[in-house]
C-alpha positions as CSV (number, residue, x, y, z in Angstrom):
1,M,0.0,0.0,0.0
2,S,1.7,3.2,-1.1
3,D,-1.0,5.5,0.4
4,L,0.6,6.3,3.8
5,A,-2.6,7.9,5.2
6,G,-4.6,4.8,4.4
7,M,-2.3,2.5,6.4
8,V,-1.8,4.6,9.5
9,S,-4.9,3.3,11.3
10,E,-4.6,-0.3,10.1
11,T,-2.5,-3.2,11.1
12,L,0.7,-2.9,9.2
13,R,1.5,-6.0,7.1
14,I,5.1,-7.2,7.1
15,G,6.8,-9.3,4.5
16,L,10.2,-10.7,5.2
17,I,12.6,-11.5,2.3
18,G,15.4,-13.9,3.2
19,C,14.5,-16.8,5.5
20,G,17.9,-17.6,7.0
21,E,19.1,-17.7,10.6
22,V,18.5,-14.0,11.4
23,C,15.0,-14.2,10.0
24,E,13.9,-17.4,11.7
25,H,15.7,-16.9,15.1
26,K,15.9,-13.2,15.6
27,H,13.3,-11.1,13.6
28,L,10.3,-13.5,13.6
29,P,10.4,-14.1,17.4
30,A,10.7,-10.4,17.9
31,L,7.7,-9.7,15.6
32,R,5.5,-12.4,17.2
33,G,2.6,-10.6,19.0
34,L,3.8,-7.1,18.1
35,E,0.9,-4.8,18.5
36,G,-0.3,-3.1,15.3
37,A,1.7,-5.4,13.0
38,R,1.4,-8.8,11.4
39,V,3.8,-10.9,9.4
40,T,1.8,-11.9,6.3
41,A,4.5,-13.2,3.9
42,V,8.0,-14.6,3.6
43,A,10.1,-15.1,0.5
44,D,13.3,-17.0,-0.2
45,M,15.0,-18.4,-3.3
46,N,15.2,-21.6,-1.3
47,E,11.4,-22.2,-1.3
48,S,11.6,-25.2,1.1
49,Q,13.3,-23.0,3.7
50,A,10.6,-20.3,3.2
51,R,7.9,-22.9,3.7
52,H,9.6,-24.2,6.8
53,V,9.7,-20.8,8.3
54,A,6.1,-20.0,7.3
55,A,4.8,-23.2,8.9
56,R,6.7,-22.6,12.1
57,Y,5.3,-19.1,12.6
58,G,1.9,-19.5,10.9
59,I,2.6,-17.2,8.0
60,E,0.0,-17.2,5.3
61,H,1.9,-16.3,2.1
62,V,5.1,-17.9,0.7
63,F,7.0,-16.7,-2.3
64,A,10.1,-18.0,-4.1
65,D,11.5,-14.6,-5.1
66,P,11.5,-11.0,-3.7
67,Q,9.6,-9.4,-6.6
68,S,6.6,-11.7,-6.3
69,L,6.2,-10.9,-2.7
70,I,6.6,-7.1,-3.2
71,Q,4.2,-7.0,-6.1
72,S,1.6,-9.2,-4.5
73,G,0.2,-6.4,-2.4
74,V,0.1,-8.5,0.8
75,A,2.8,-6.5,2.6
76,D,3.1,-2.8,3.5
77,V,6.6,-3.1,5.1
78,I,9.5,-5.2,3.8
79,G,12.3,-6.7,5.8
80,A,15.4,-7.0,3.5
81,L,17.1,-9.9,5.3
82,V,19.0,-11.2,2.3
83,P,22.8,-11.4,1.9
84,P,24.4,-7.9,1.7
85,A,25.0,-8.1,-2.1
86,A,21.2,-8.1,-2.6
87,H,20.3,-5.3,-0.2
88,L,20.2,-2.7,-2.9
89,E,18.2,-4.8,-5.3
90,V,15.5,-5.8,-2.8
91,A,15.3,-2.3,-1.1
92,A,15.0,-0.6,-4.5
93,M,12.2,-3.0,-5.6
94,A,10.4,-2.3,-2.3
95,V,10.8,1.4,-2.2
96,E,9.8,1.9,-5.9
97,A,6.6,-0.1,-5.1
98,G,5.9,2.3,-2.2
99,R,6.8,-0.1,0.6
100,H,8.7,0.8,3.7
101,V,11.8,-1.1,4.5
102,L,14.1,-2.4,7.2
103,V,17.5,-3.2,5.7
104,E,19.8,-5.6,7.6
105,K,23.4,-4.8,8.1
106,P,25.8,-4.1,6.5
107,L,24.0,-1.6,4.3
108,A,26.0,-2.8,1.2
109,L,29.3,-4.1,0.1
110,G,30.6,-0.9,-1.3
111,M,30.1,2.9,-1.4
112,E,28.4,2.9,-4.8
113,Q,25.6,0.7,-3.6
114,A,25.4,2.6,-0.3
115,D,25.1,5.9,-2.1
116,K,22.3,4.6,-4.3
117,L,20.4,3.5,-1.2
118,V,20.8,6.9,0.3
119,E,19.5,8.6,-2.9
120,L,16.7,6.0,-3.1
121,E,15.4,7.1,0.3
122,R,15.7,10.8,-0.6
123,G,13.6,10.3,-3.8
124,H,10.6,8.5,-2.3
125,D,8.1,9.2,0.5
126,V,8.8,6.0,2.4
127,R,10.6,5.1,5.7
128,I,13.8,3.1,5.5
129,L,15.3,1.9,8.8
130,M,18.9,0.7,9.0
131,G,18.9,-2.6,11.0
132,F,21.3,-1.7,13.8
133,H,19.1,-3.3,16.4
134,M,21.6,-2.8,19.2
135,R,20.6,0.9,19.3
136,W,17.3,-0.4,20.9
137,H,19.0,-2.6,23.5
138,R,17.7,-1.3,26.9
139,L,21.2,-1.1,28.5
140,I,22.8,0.5,25.5
141,R,20.2,3.3,25.5
142,R,20.7,3.7,29.2
143,A,24.5,4.0,28.6
144,R,23.9,6.7,26.0
145,E,21.7,8.7,28.4
146,Y,24.4,8.4,31.0
147,V,27.1,9.7,28.7
148,Q,24.9,12.6,27.6
149,S,24.3,13.5,31.2
150,G,27.9,14.5,31.5
151,A,28.5,12.1,34.4
152,L,31.7,10.7,32.7
153,G,33.3,14.1,32.0
154,I,35.5,14.3,29.0
155,I,35.4,10.9,27.2
156,E,38.8,9.2,26.9
157,S,37.9,5.9,25.2
158,I,35.3,3.3,24.3
159,H,36.0,-0.4,24.2
160,A,33.8,-3.1,22.9
161,T,33.7,-6.9,22.6
162,W,31.4,-8.9,20.3
163,N,31.9,-12.7,20.1
164,S,29.4,-14.6,18.1
165,P,30.7,-18.2,17.6
166,R,29.6,-19.9,14.4
167,L,30.2,-23.5,13.3
168,D,31.4,-24.2,9.7
169,L,28.6,-26.8,9.1
170,G,25.7,-25.3,7.3
171,I,27.0,-21.7,7.1
172,P,26.1,-19.9,3.9
173,D,29.0,-19.5,1.5
174,W,28.8,-15.6,1.6
175,K,29.6,-15.7,5.3
176,R,32.9,-17.3,4.6
177,H,34.3,-14.4,2.6
178,R,35.0,-10.8,3.6
179,V,34.3,-9.4,0.1
180,D,30.8,-10.9,0.3
181,G,30.1,-9.4,3.7
182,G,31.2,-12.3,5.9
183,G,33.7,-12.4,8.7
184,S,33.9,-10.5,12.0
185,I,35.2,-7.2,10.6
186,V,32.2,-6.7,8.4
187,E,29.3,-8.8,9.7
188,I,29.9,-8.1,13.4
189,G,32.1,-5.1,13.3
190,V,29.6,-2.7,11.7
191,H,27.5,-3.1,14.8
192,L,30.3,-1.8,17.0
193,F,31.4,0.9,14.5
194,D,27.8,2.2,14.6
195,L,27.7,2.0,18.4
196,W,30.9,4.1,18.7
197,R,29.1,6.8,16.7
198,Y,25.7,6.3,18.5
199,L,27.0,6.3,22.0
200,L,29.5,9.2,21.7
201,Q,27.8,11.2,19.0
202,T,31.0,11.6,17.0
203,E,32.6,10.2,13.8
204,V,35.4,7.7,13.2
205,E,38.5,9.3,11.6
206,E,41.2,6.6,11.4
207,V,41.4,2.9,12.0
208,F,44.0,0.2,12.3
209,A,43.0,-3.5,12.2
210,M,44.5,-7.0,12.5
211,S,42.6,-10.1,11.7
212,R,43.0,-13.8,12.1
213,H,41.9,-16.2,9.4
214,G,41.0,-19.9,9.6
215,T,38.8,-21.8,7.3
216,R,36.9,-18.5,6.9
217,D,38.1,-14.9,6.5
218,D,38.4,-12.7,9.6
219,E,37.4,-15.3,12.2
220,S,38.8,-13.0,14.8
221,A,39.9,-9.3,14.6
222,V,41.0,-6.4,16.7
223,V,40.2,-2.9,15.4
224,T,41.5,0.3,17.0
225,A,40.4,3.8,16.0
226,V,40.8,7.5,16.6
227,L,37.4,9.4,16.9
228,A,36.7,13.0,15.8
229,N,36.1,14.0,19.5
230,G,39.6,12.9,20.4
231,A,38.6,9.7,22.1
232,L,40.2,6.3,21.3
233,A,38.1,3.3,20.4
234,S,38.8,-0.5,20.2
235,A,36.8,-3.5,19.2
236,R,37.5,-7.1,19.8
237,L,35.6,-9.4,17.4
238,S,35.3,-13.1,17.0
239,E,33.2,-15.8,15.3
240,R,35.0,-18.6,17.1
241,T,35.1,-18.0,20.8
242,A,32.3,-18.0,23.5
243,H,29.4,-15.5,23.3
244,D,30.1,-12.1,24.7
245,M,28.8,-8.5,24.0
246,Q,30.2,-5.7,26.2
247,V,30.8,-2.0,25.8
248,E,32.8,0.1,28.2
249,I,33.1,3.9,28.0
250,C,35.8,5.6,30.0
251,G,35.8,9.3,30.9
252,A,37.9,11.6,33.1
253,A,35.2,11.4,35.8
254,G,34.5,7.6,35.7
255,R,33.4,4.8,33.5
256,V,30.3,2.9,32.5
257,R,30.2,-0.7,31.4
258,V,27.4,-2.6,29.7
259,A,27.2,-6.4,29.5
260,G,24.6,-6.8,26.8
261,Q,23.7,-10.4,27.6
262,R,23.1,-9.9,31.4
263,F,19.8,-8.5,32.8
264,D,21.8,-6.7,35.4
265,G,24.6,-5.7,33.1
266,F,24.8,-1.9,33.7
267,E,27.7,-0.8,35.9
268,T,29.1,2.6,36.7
269,Y,32.3,3.5,38.5
270,A,33.5,6.8,39.9
271,Q,37.0,7.8,39.1
272,E,38.5,6.4,42.3
273,E,36.5,3.1,42.3
274,T,37.8,-0.3,41.2
275,D,36.0,-3.5,40.5
276,G,37.0,-5.0,43.8
277,A,36.1,-2.0,46.0
278,L,33.3,-2.5,48.5
279,R,30.9,0.2,47.2
280,P,30.7,-1.0,43.6
281,R,30.4,-4.6,44.8
282,L,27.5,-3.7,47.1
283,R,25.8,-1.8,44.3
284,A,26.2,-4.8,42.1
285,M,24.5,-7.1,44.7
286,K,21.6,-4.6,45.1
287,R,21.3,-4.3,41.3
288,F,21.2,-8.0,40.9
289,F,18.4,-8.6,43.3
290,H,16.5,-5.5,42.0
291,E,16.7,-6.7,38.4
292,L,16.2,-10.4,39.2
293,P,12.4,-10.5,38.6
294,R,13.1,-9.0,35.2
295,G,15.8,-11.5,34.5
296,I,13.5,-14.5,35.5
297,A,10.7,-13.1,33.3
298,Q,13.2,-12.8,30.4
299,Q,14.0,-16.5,30.6
300,R,10.5,-17.0,29.1
301,S,10.8,-14.2,26.6
302,L,13.4,-12.7,24.3
303,G,15.8,-11.0,26.8
304,D,17.3,-7.6,26.3
305,Y,19.2,-8.7,23.2
306,G,16.1,-10.2,21.5
307,N,14.0,-7.3,22.6
308,S,16.4,-5.0,20.7
309,Y,15.0,-6.4,17.5
310,R,11.5,-5.8,18.7
311,G,12.5,-2.3,19.6
312,A,13.8,-1.6,16.1
313,W,10.6,-2.9,14.4
314,T,8.4,-0.9,16.8
315,H,10.4,2.2,16.0
316,L,10.0,1.7,12.3
317,L,6.2,1.2,12.6
318,D,5.9,4.3,14.8
319,A,7.9,6.3,12.2
320,I,5.5,5.1,9.5
321,R,2.5,6.1,11.5
322,A,3.8,9.5,12.7
323,P,5.0,10.0,9.9
324,R,8.6,10.9,10.6
325,R,12.1,9.8,9.6
326,P,13.5,6.9,11.5
327,E,16.2,7.5,14.1
328,C,18.7,5.1,12.5
329,T,19.0,6.0,8.8
330,V,20.7,4.6,5.7
331,E,23.2,7.4,6.2
332,D,24.1,5.7,9.5
333,G,24.5,2.5,7.6
334,R,26.7,4.2,5.1
335,A,28.9,5.7,7.8
336,A,29.4,2.3,9.6
337,L,30.1,0.7,6.2
338,R,32.8,3.2,5.4
339,V,34.5,2.4,8.7
340,A,34.3,-1.3,7.8
341,L,35.9,-0.6,4.4
342,A,38.8,1.2,6.1
343,A,39.2,-1.6,8.7
344,A,39.2,-4.2,5.9
345,A,41.9,-2.3,4.0
346,S,43.9,-1.8,7.1
347,A,43.8,-5.6,8.0
348,T,44.9,-6.4,4.4
349,D,47.6,-3.8,4.1
350,G,49.0,-3.6,7.6
351,R,48.7,0.1,8.0
352,P,46.3,2.7,9.5
353,V,43.7,3.9,7.1
354,R,41.8,7.2,7.2
355,V,38.1,6.5,7.0
356,A,37.6,9.4,4.5
357,A,40.2,7.7,2.3
358,A,38.8,4.2,2.6
359,P,38.6,2.1,-0.7
360,P,35.1,2.1,-2.2
361,V,34.8,-1.7,-2.0
362,L,35.9,-4.3,0.6
363,A,39.6,-5.2,0.3
364,P,39.9,-9.0,0.0
365,A,41.5,-10.9,2.8
366,A,45.2,-11.3,2.1
367,S,45.4,-15.0,3.0
368,V,43.6,-17.8,4.8
369,G,45.1,-19.8,7.6
370,G,47.2,-17.3,9.6
371,I,47.3,-13.9,11.3
372,V,47.3,-11.0,9.0
373,S,48.0,-7.4,10.2
């Protein structure tokens, strides 16, 4: 439905294109029971996978290709959950048909595609949300408010860890290769590059990266950066070791740490406090018991991480109804992609790379089976 006014008071119908792991295990659980919205259709070139997902979640319409879903008229909003190389194609079809879109990360594989997506949004009266769902994580948003309050003083540094272990068995081929959007620098790193910008309201100026290859590109990586506000940033990334998602922001007056997979994972420290000091440990105990009912309830729901997907979708639907531009735009996706392009070039060439001078496409991994700096 291209008539925005006509859909504001109705239940918005959502069609998801791409029925892989992120669709089946992240987006669809988050969308289940979401007020004012209903998933009406899914599409995937692997029609058996699409039918499996549709049967699991009780979805009425199944399509074997994106265009058939978009042109069918059974969805007002499209989730572009396809591999990165197809983001532009799917988003363009949806926008030109008057559909609103959520685009998964990374926005694209190069600046030409990213620029086309930016221009696409500017030329049409639709809402496009960049799928950086961690912006809607409850504790990340709390940390942003804490930074903006001035409680940390001048920001010195931001440090983040994201480990998301993946087995080789059954992994899509594109996730094996950096140039296709796979590996920790691109697929995971763009989340943290966006969080650097989101939490500190600044840009990334220069990066230096090292990565470790195995059977896949960039199975682990470390990225350091200089930010425009003078702060330093670092990201530790891995697709091999145990799950972890943490962000720590350090300022002249103290620090704040978020453990994104803990219900009580928001900690603050004054300048003179250490982890082992009595006051922060007592605060941690109080916080644990205060947050425990929420934590128990979350065992039967999505948890803060899963709810961040729900928050992103809720924000997009609210932006459609308002109407207003979403908070996380394709320009944000473009900015995070450019940092990833610089990091990939740095990991390949072994030198710092200015983000403004990053190559327009992803640099291929130099080799497989060793450490490359």
